[in-house]
C-alpha positions, -999 to +999 in steps of 0.1 A: +260+568+057+251+603+066+230+598+097+219+634+099+205+633+064+189+599+071+170+613+102+157+643+083+148+622+054+128+598+076+109+628+092+101+642+058+089+608+046+069+601+077+062+632+098+048+612+127+084+599+133+093+634+144+073+632+176+094+601+186+127+618+178+120+652+194+129+641+230+161+625+216+176+653+196+183+690+199+192+715+172+228+717+183+231+679+179+234+684+142+268+693+128+256+707+095+241+742+100+215+734+073+203+705+093+201+726+125+179+751+107+156+724+093+153+708+127+145+742+143+118+747+116+103+713+124+101+720+161+085+753+153+059+736+132+052+711+160+048+740+185+023+757+161+005+723+158+011+720+121+021+689+102+060+689+099+062+681+062+083+692+033+056+715+018+054+736+050+092+737+053+095+750+017+069+776+025+089+787+055+120+788+034+103+811+009+093+833+038+129+835+048+123+820+083+151+794+079+183+795+060+180+766+036+176+762-001+146+745-016+170+724-037+184+709-005+150+700+007+145+681-025+179+664-020+169+652+014+136+638+001+155+619-025+180+605+000+158+577+014+161+554-017+199+557-015+198+542+020+191+508+004+177+482+028+170+507+055+135+521+061+122+550+081+119+525+110+156+529+115+152+566+125+156+561+163+188+542+157+201+569+133+192+595+159+213+577+185+243+579+161+237+617+156+235+621+194+267+601+200+287+621+174+274+653+188+286+644+223+320+635+209+321+668+191+313+687+222+340+668+242+366+677+215+355+714+217+358+713+255+392+697+254+404+723+229+392+751+252+410+734+282+442+732+262+439+769+254+433+777+291+463+756+301+485+779+280+472+809+300+498+818+326+473+836+347+453+804+354+464+780+380+467+743+374+438+736+398+416+762+379+423+745+346+416+711+361+383+723+376+374+738+342+381+705+325+360+685+351+331+709+348+330+707+310+334+670+308+309+663+336+283+685+319+286+665+287+285+632+306+253+642+325+232+655+296+195+647+300+186+618+278+150+615+291+125+597+269+100+625+275+064+619+287+055+582+285+022+564+292+018+546+325+014+514+307+051+515+297+060+516+334+044+482+339+075+459+335+098+481+357+072+485+384+061+448+385+098+438+389+101+460+419+067+450+432+077+414+432+108+422+453+087+443+478+061+416+482+088+391+490+102+414+517+134+422+499+148+458+498+153+464+461+173+495+453+179+500+490+211+500+511+203+488+546+218+511+572+226+484+597+201+499+621+169+477+618+146+501+635+157+529+612+155+507+581+120+497+591+109+534+595+124+545+561+111+516+540+141+492+540+171+514+538+187+542+519+171+545+484+192+547+453+189+581+436+178+598+468+195+627+486+196+625+524+203+657+544+215+650+580+216+682+600+228+688+635+245+712+659+282+707+667+285+678+692+253+661+682+271+631+667+259+636+632+293+627+617+296+597+640+262+584+630+270+589+593+302+569+598+284+540+614+260+538+584+290+538+561+307+511+581+277+489+582+272+492+544+309+486+538+308+454+560+278+442+540+297+448+508+326+427+522+302+399+532+286+398+498+319+395+481+307+412+449+329+442+451+319+478+456+327+506+480+314+535+501+328+570+494+334+595+521+342+631+513+354+644+547+359+681+542+362+688+579+382+659+595+415+644+583+415+608+573+437+598+603+412+613+627+384+595+610+401+561+614+410+570+651+374+577+659+362+546+641+387+524+659+379+538+693+342+534+689+346+498+677+372+488+704+353+507+732+382+528+742+385+565+750+404+583+723+420+607+748+434+577+767+447+562+735+464+594+725+478+598+760+492+563+759+471+552+789+455+521+776+456+488+794+472+457+778+438+443+769+427+476+754+458+478+733+451+443+719+416+453+711+428+484+693+453+465+672+427+439+661+400+465+654+424+486+634+431+457+611+393+452+606+386+488+600+414+493+574+400+463+554+367+480+549+360+491+513+357+528+522+373+554+500+381+587+518+389+621+503+398+648+529+410+677+507+393+708+494+366+700+469+339+716+448+306+698+440+318+694+404+350+677+416+331+654+439+308+644+409+338+638+387+356+617+414+324+597+419+322+590+382+359+579+382+352+555+411+321+541+394+342+533+363+361+507+384+337+497+412+301+500+424+297+530+447+270+520+472+269+553+491+284+588+490+287+608+522+297+645+521+307+661+554+296+688+554+277+710+529+290+744+540+326+732+535+322+724+498+343+749+480+319+761+453+323+798+446+294+823+446+292+858+459+261+850+477+266+825+505+230+814+505+231+807+468+264+790+471+251+765+496+218+761+477+238+751+446+258+725+466+225+708+477+213+708+441+246+694+429+244+666+456+209+658+444+222+656+408+249+632+417+223+610+435+199+610+406+223+608+377+245+581+393+216+563+409+232+560+443+222+573+477+239+605+487+241+618+523+252+653+529+257+666+564+248+702+573+253+725+601+222+741+618+218+778+624+221+791+660+184+798+660+177+763+673+197+773+705+171+800+711+142+776+714+132+761+748+135+725+736+165+728+712+146+704+690+157+712+654+133+717+625+135+724+588+137+761+594+170+756+612+190+743+582+217+770+576+210+785+542+191+753+537+160+764+517+173+744+487+183+716+510+148+712+522+134+716+487+156+692+468+163+666+495+142+634+494+148+630+532+158+654+559+170+641+592+182+659+624+206+646+651+192+655+685+212+648+716+195+665+746+221+656+771+248+678+754+228+708+766+225+695+801+263+689+801+268+726+793+246+735+823+216+746+803+181+740+813+157+732+784+120+724+783+101+701+760+068+716+749+037+694+753+029+691+716+060+680+696+044+659+669+070+632+675+048+606+692+064+593+724+091+620+725+068+642+746+058+615+770+093+603+772+104+635+788+072+647+803+053+677+792+071+709+801+096+691+824+132+701+826+154+678+806+179+674+835+152+657+855+144+631+828+170+628+802+203+610+806+233+609+784+224+576+768+195+588+747+200+600+711+173+608+686+172+609+648+144+632+639+128+625+605+116+659+594+110+651+557+106+617+541+099+607+505+086+573+518+072+567+552+060+590+579+077+617+600+087+612+636+118+600+653+139+569+659+154+565+694+190+552+698+214+546+727+246+566+726+279+562+744+294+597+741+329+588+753+333+564+724+312+583+698+292+551+695+255+550+686+235+517+688+199+506+683+179+515+714+177+486+738+162+490+773+182+459+784+216+477+778+206+509+796+207+512+834+208+544+854+211+565+823+242+548+811+246+522+782+265+492+795+283+475+766+305+446+772+336+444+749+341+412+729+363+386+746+401+389+739+399+358+718+374+375+695+397+404+692 
């Protein structure tokens, strides 16, 4: 069966069917150039608000506006009886076949081009591989939207989600493992959403992102249904990531561990924690990567297991090429959003802040402080900032908190206009929510233990004299 002819025949027989097929097919989905011309003509007629029937097409042929013979139009109109038991109601199904064959055709063309590039001695193997990934990913992520649909057709999908929400379950959400944060953001990280986490060096943004990854990975293990968390660490090597994770969990100082100065009890804790950490379903990539490479790798992982979260550390290290640095970083944010939306997973991308935040009296970051981050602010569903006031005090700096911050108790916490060194201790860490698709803006307060790079939910009972007192698990538990 010639599906292209069948689709055109159905449209000529029942022009109303064209409106249903327009969102599904493009001109270049047709292999036969005559069919492409006719489809272009049909779209033009629709644009001109004219009935897309055979008579008008023949008129356009006579005017020379498309390259098709009148005889072929008649042939198409006569094709429907030859289909046999099929009727024009099968047009959407035939269009799917046309679309599928078009995708295969494009993939073949792309692979032919890659084979040609592979024979070019001036191109490196990495460049050829990047070209192949770019082409194949582009075909894989073609937009198959159904176009505009009435709200009534959203009923079933919405009511399924509404039932989950009313029962208090977090549908399409990944709980971060921090209850106060999950409560603030509507139950957890939303699938299909892009989260930008910005912070100055030393503000524990990577440490916080790791703790979210670890918590989700532990939940995956507990569920026993498979799945993983993906971490593209473009700054830290994988061994350093594991070192930091082990030290935080075992409550040991990494400098003491590397210097061989741990006690016997600490050594036992490290060995036990190491085994637990290495069992987590976390996939780490610590090489050089472009956004296209990360998208392709995510696609490969999803072919074998459910990717519950992708974290990219950090945006400015992604190796996309562009003469303009601002445009390069902007493209990276857009690519991260595309991965989240197309793959329907939460994506968190970390970002450095500009030095401008250091020139403010409070050092509290805002959207304007994202480095080259105009696109990050625009495309992100949520923008968070890591704010650790004590790191400025540790450097001997004096900062002031203005009276009107717009972050609720943050002002009263420190006192209007008071010096931070008088009020802030090293145990307080804030996640500032500067943009949120769901929920309000504000901040979530945490406790932090800097020497272990450990962040925990805020608890007044664990904090005394500006220090978080955490008791390690018993040796039997380790």
